[in-house]
C-alpha positions in Angstrom: 155.2 136.2 31.5 153.8 137.1 34.8 153.1 140.7 33.8 153.1 143.1 36.8 153.6 140.3 39.4 157.3 141.1 40.0 156.3 144.7 40.8 154.5 143.5 43.8 157.6 142.0 45.3 159.8 143.8 47.9 162.5 146.0 46.4 165.3 143.7 47.5 163.6 140.7 45.8 163.1 142.6 42.6 166.7 143.7 42.7 167.9 140.0 43.0 165.6 139.1 40.1 167.1 141.9 38.0 170.6 140.7 38.8 169.9 137.0 38.1 171.9 137.2 34.8 175.2 137.2 36.8 174.5 133.5 37.6 175.8 132.6 34.1 179.3 133.3 35.5 178.8 130.4 37.9 178.1 128.1 35.0 181.3 129.1 33.3 183.4 128.6 36.4 181.8 125.2 36.9 182.5 124.3 33.2 186.2 125.2 33.6 186.4 123.2 36.8 184.8 120.1 35.4 186.7 120.1 32.1 190.0 120.7 33.9 189.3 117.7 36.2 188.5 115.6 33.2 191.3 116.6 30.8 194.2 117.7 33.1 196.2 114.5 32.5 195.5 114.3 28.7 198.4 114.1 26.4 197.4 116.2 23.5 198.1 115.1 19.9 196.1 115.2 16.7 193.9 112.3 17.6 193.1 113.4 21.1 192.4 116.9 19.9 190.0 115.5 17.3 188.3 113.4 19.9 188.0 116.3 22.3 186.6 118.6 19.7 184.0 116.1 18.5 183.0 115.3 22.1 182.5 119.0 22.9 180.6 119.6 19.7 178.4 116.6 20.2 177.7 117.8 23.7 176.4 121.2 22.6 175.1 121.3 19.1 172.3 118.7 18.7 170.0 120.4 21.2 171.2 123.9 20.1 170.3 123.0 16.5 166.8 121.9 17.7 166.4 125.3 19.3 167.2 127.0 16.0 164.7 124.8 14.2 162.1 125.7 16.8 162.5 129.5 16.7 163.5 130.1 13.0 159.9 129.9 11.6 158.7 132.5 14.1 161.5 135.0 13.2 162.1 134.5 9.5 158.4 134.9 8.5 157.6 137.9 10.7 156.1 140.7 8.5 158.2 143.7 7.7 160.2 145.2 4.8 163.5 143.3 4.3 162.9 141.2 7.4 163.6 137.8 5.8 167.0 138.9 4.4 168.0 140.5 7.6 167.0 137.6 9.8 168.7 135.1 7.4 172.0 136.9 8.2 171.3 136.6 11.9 170.5 132.9 11.3 174.0 132.4 9.8 175.6 133.9 13.0 173.5 131.8 15.2 174.1 128.6 13.2 177.9 129.1 13.6 177.5 129.9 17.3 179.0 133.4 16.8 176.3 135.5 18.5 178.4 136.4 21.5 181.2 138.0 19.6 179.3 141.2 18.7 175.9 142.6 19.8 173.0 141.1 17.9 169.3 141.7 18.2 167.8 139.6 20.9 164.7 138.6 18.9 166.3 135.2 18.4 167.3 132.8 21.1 169.0 135.4 23.3 170.5 133.0 26.0 172.4 131.2 23.2 175.2 133.9 23.4 176.6 131.8 26.3 177.3 128.9 23.8 179.6 131.1 21.7 181.5 131.6 25.0 181.7 127.9 25.7 182.9 127.1 22.2 185.7 129.7 22.6 186.6 128.2 26.0 186.7 124.7 24.5 189.3 126.0 22.0 191.3 127.6 24.8 191.3 124.6 27.1 194.3 122.6 25.9 196.6 125.7 26.3 194.9 126.8 29.6 195.7 123.4 31.1 199.4 123.7 30.7 199.9 125.2 34.2 198.2 122.2 35.7 200.9 119.8 34.6 202.9 118.9 37.7 200.9 121.6 39.5 202.6 123.7 42.2 201.4 126.8 44.1 203.4 129.1 41.7 201.8 127.4 38.7 198.4 127.8 40.3 199.0 131.5 40.7 200.1 131.7 37.1 196.8 130.1 36.1 194.7 132.4 38.3 196.3 135.7 37.3 194.9 135.8 33.7 191.5 135.0 35.1 191.5 138.2 37.1 193.4 140.4 34.5 191.6 139.6 31.2 188.0 140.6 32.0 188.8 144.3 33.0 191.0 144.6 29.9 188.3 143.1 27.7 185.7 145.4 29.2 187.9 148.4 28.4 188.9 147.4 24.9 186.1 145.2 23.5 183.1 145.8 25.7 180.6 143.9 23.5 182.7 140.8 23.1 181.2 138.4 25.6 183.6 135.4 25.1 186.5 137.6 26.2 184.5 139.3 29.0 183.7 135.8 30.5 187.0 134.1 29.8 188.1 134.9 33.3 185.2 132.9 34.7 186.3 129.8 32.8 190.0 130.3 33.7 189.2 130.7 37.4 187.3 127.4 37.2 190.5 125.8 35.9 192.5 127.4 38.7 190.0 126.1 41.2 190.4 122.6 39.8 194.2 123.0 40.4 193.6 124.2 44.0 191.3 121.2 44.5 194.1 118.9 43.5 196.5 120.6 45.9 194.1 120.5 48.8 193.1 116.9 48.4 196.7 115.7 47.7 198.1 117.5 50.8 195.2 116.5 53.1 194.4 120.0 54.1 191.4 118.9 56.2 188.8 120.5 53.9 187.6 117.3 52.3 184.0 116.8 53.6 184.1 120.3 55.0 183.5 122.3 51.8 180.9 124.4 53.5 183.7 126.4 55.1 184.3 127.6 51.6 181.0 127.7 49.9 179.1 129.3 52.7 181.3 132.4 52.8 181.3 132.4 49.0 177.5 132.5 48.9 177.5 135.4 51.5 180.0 137.3 49.4 178.0 136.8 46.2 174.8 137.8 47.9 176.4 141.0 49.2 177.8 142.0 45.8 174.4 141.4 44.2 172.5 143.3 46.9 174.9 146.2 46.6 174.6 146.3 42.9 176.7 148.2 40.3 175.9 151.6 41.8 177.9 150.8 45.0 181.3 150.3 43.4 183.0 150.1 39.9 181.7 147.1 38.1 185.1 145.6 37.4 185.7 145.4 41.2 182.3 143.7 41.7 182.8 141.4 38.8 186.1 140.2 40.3 184.5 139.7 43.6 181.7 137.6 42.0 184.4 135.6 40.1 186.2 134.7 43.3 182.9 133.9 45.0 181.9 131.5 42.2 185.3 129.8 42.5 184.9 129.4 46.2 181.3 128.0 45.7 182.4 125.4 43.1 185.5 124.4 45.0 183.6 124.1 48.3 180.8 122.0 46.7 183.4 119.7 45.1 185.0 119.1 48.5 181.6 118.1 49.9 180.0 118.5 53.2 177.2 120.6 54.5 173.5 120.5 53.7 173.7 122.3 50.4 176.3 119.8 49.0 174.3 116.9 50.2 171.1 118.3 48.7 172.8 118.8 45.3 174.1 115.3 45.4 170.6 113.8 45.8 168.8 111.9 43.1 166.3 114.7 42.3 169.1 117.3 41.8 171.1 114.9 39.6 168.0 114.1 37.4 167.4 117.9 37.1 171.0 118.4 36.1 170.8 116.0 33.2 168.0 118.0 31.6 169.3 121.5 32.6 171.0 122.2 29.3 167.9 121.5 27.3 165.9 123.6 29.7 168.3 126.5 29.3 168.6 126.5 25.5 165.0 125.7 24.7 163.1 127.9 27.2 163.0 131.0 24.9 161.8 129.1 21.8 159.2 127.3 23.8 158.0 130.6 25.4 157.6 132.2 22.0 155.4 129.3 20.8 153.5 129.3 24.1 152.8 133.0 23.9 151.2 132.5 20.4 148.9 129.7 21.7 145.3 130.0 22.7 146.2 128.7 26.2 148.4 131.7 26.8 145.5 134.0 25.9 143.2 132.2 28.2 145.6 132.1 31.2 147.1 135.5 30.8 149.9 136.6 33.1 148.9 134.6 36.1 150.8 132.3 38.4 148.9 129.3 36.9 150.3 130.3 33.5 153.9 130.3 34.8 153.4 127.0 36.6 152.0 125.4 33.4 154.8 126.7 31.3 157.5 125.6 33.7 156.0 122.1 34.0 155.8 121.8 30.3 159.4 123.1 29.9 160.7 120.5 32.4 158.8 117.7 30.6 160.1 118.7 27.1 163.6 119.1 28.4 163.5 115.6 30.0 162.2 114.1 26.7 164.8 116.0 24.6 167.6 114.7 26.9 166.3 111.2 26.8 165.6 110.9 23.1 167.9 113.4 21.4 170.7 114.9 23.5 172.1 111.7 25.1 171.6 109.4 22.1 173.2 111.9 19.7 176.1 112.5 22.0 176.9 108.8 22.3 176.3 108.0 18.6 178.6 110.8 17.5 181.3 109.7 19.9 181.0 106.0 19.0 181.4 107.0 15.3 184.5 108.9 16.1 186.0 106.0 18.2 185.3 103.6 15.4 187.0 105.8 12.8 190.1 106.3 15.1 190.3 102.6 15.8 190.4 101.9 12.1 193.5 104.1 11.8 195.3 101.9 14.3 195.0 104.1 17.4 196.7 102.5 20.5 194.2 101.1 23.0 195.3 103.5 25.8 194.2 106.5 23.7 190.9 105.0 22.9 190.2 104.7 26.6 190.5 108.5 26.9 187.2 108.9 25.0 185.4 107.7 28.0 185.7 111.0 29.9 182.2 111.8 31.3 179.9 113.2 28.7 178.4 116.0 30.8 181.4 118.3 31.5 
C-alpha cells in the first residue's frame, strides 16, 4: 500500500517487517493456552462435544463468511478465460475452511489459511487435553514432546500442509497452560513476576527473527520461536511488568475484541479500497495508510458489535435451548458459559 516507503527504512527494520508472518505462531500458542485453561476440566461426552463444536464454529464462521461475501464478487468476475469456473472451485475450498491443507492461489483472502489450522486444532483439543488430567511434571513433558517433534516431521513429509506445520504451536500452548497450573498451584513465586519469563522470551524471539533463516536450519529457528512464544504467553498470564499491565488496560482489551474481525477482513477491505477513487487520489502515501487503518478499525469494531458477538451468543443460546429440551442435567448446561473469546 505504501509503495516504496518500506525501502527507505533501515535494513534491520525491513528485515523485521519481512519476518512479521512468524507472529501467527504466537496466536496459535495463545489459542492453545486459552482453550486448555477453559476446557481442561471438561468431561467429554456427546453433548459437551456438540456444545464445544458449535461454540467454536460460532466463534469463527460468521465473520469469516462475511469476508467471503466481501471478496467473492471481486474474484469471481475478474476477466479471463475459464476464470469463473476455476475461482468457483477455490470458493468451495475457502467456504469449507480447507485452504491451509494444500497450496492455493493467494488471490482470495490469503490470511484465512490460519482458520483452517484453527479448525483442525479445535478437532484435536479434546484428545490433546488428556495429559492435563491430574497434571504432573511427567504428563507435562508428554504434552510438550509432540509440540516439538511434529513440526519438523511435517516439514519433511508434507511441507505444504499448514495445519500440521503449526500443530506444534497449538500443542505448546496447551503444555504452557499445564505449566501455569503447576506454577500457580505450587506457589513457585512467579505469580505477578511474569516479566521474568516474557522479557527473555521477547529477546529470544527478536534474536531469532534478526538472525533469519540464513543463520541456521529453519527447523531449529522454528523450535526456538515456539519456545519463545510459550514463554511469552505464560509470562503474560502470570502477570507483572509494564507490558502485562499495558495489555491489561482498557484500550488493549477493546482492541482485542475487534482483533479477529480486523485480521480476517483487512484483505477484502484493502481490495475494495484499492478500487476506489480515494485510493487513486491518495496514492501510496502515509495519509492513505492512516486512512485505511482508521477505516479498518472502525469497520472491525462495528462488525464485532453488530455481527460477531450477537451471532456468537444467538447460536450458543439456540444450542443451549435444544440441549435443555433433551433433559440435559443443569451442571452440564453451566459448561456452556465458558468465555466466548478463547
